[in-house]
C-alpha positions as CSV (number, residue, x, y, z in Angstrom):
1,X,-37.6,7.1,19.7
2,X,-41.3,6.9,19.9
3,X,-42.9,4.0,22.0
4,X,-45.1,1.4,20.1
5,X,-48.6,2.0,21.0
6,X,-49.7,-0.6,24.1
7,X,-51.2,-4.4,22.2
8,X,-54.0,-6.3,23.6
9,X,-53.0,-9.2,22.1
10,X,-49.7,-11.4,22.9
11,X,-46.4,-10.5,20.8
12,X,-45.3,-13.6,18.6
13,X,-42.7,-13.8,15.7
14,X,-44.6,-13.8,12.4
15,X,-43.7,-16.7,10.2
16,X,-40.3,-17.0,8.8
17,X,-38.7,-14.6,11.9
18,X,-35.6,-16.4,13.9
19,X,-33.9,-14.5,17.0
20,X,-30.7,-14.5,14.5
21,X,-31.8,-14.4,11.2
22,X,-32.4,-11.4,9.0
23,X,-34.1,-13.3,6.3
24,X,-38.1,-13.9,6.1
25,X,-40.6,-15.1,3.6
26,X,-43.0,-12.9,5.2
27,X,-44.6,-10.8,3.0
28,X,-46.2,-8.4,5.1
29,X,-42.4,-7.4,6.7
30,X,-41.5,-4.8,4.5
31,X,-38.0,-3.3,5.7
32,X,-37.3,-7.3,4.7
33,X,-38.6,-5.9,1.4
34,X,-34.7,-3.8,0.9
35,X,-31.7,-4.9,1.2
36,X,-30.0,-7.2,3.7
37,X,-26.9,-4.2,4.8
38,X,-30.4,-1.7,4.9
39,X,-32.5,-4.1,6.8
40,X,-29.4,-4.7,9.0
41,X,-29.5,-0.9,9.7
42,X,-32.8,-0.2,10.2
43,X,-32.8,-2.8,13.1
44,X,-29.5,-1.9,14.6
45,X,-30.7,1.8,15.2
46,X,-34.1,0.4,16.0
47,X,-32.2,-1.9,19.0
48,X,-29.1,-1.5,18.7
49,X,-28.5,-5.1,17.9
50,X,-29.1,-7.6,14.9
51,X,-29.0,-10.4,17.0
52,X,-32.4,-10.4,18.7
53,X,-35.8,-11.5,17.5
54,X,-36.6,-8.9,15.1
55,X,-40.7,-9.3,14.5
56,X,-42.6,-8.8,17.8
57,X,-46.3,-9.4,16.0
58,X,-47.3,-10.3,12.7
59,X,-46.1,-7.3,11.0
60,X,-42.8,-5.9,10.9
61,X,-41.3,-4.3,14.1
62,X,-40.3,-1.5,11.8
63,X,-43.3,-1.2,10.0
64,X,-44.9,-1.2,13.5
65,X,-43.4,2.1,14.6
66,X,-44.3,3.6,11.0
67,X,-40.6,4.1,9.8
């Protein structure tokens, strides 16, 4: 898996994101426009866990990784 480019701004969760939720109201999060099971699989593939903070910046982490 490629390493994300270094960010110079602090990584803060986007609006609507929580550490234990796979739902969001942030329209910028493209992965969350997929069905829930597919969202879970995306983040399971990325992180090996679906119970972590899903977004570290103002765009979806999966989109940030260009998946």
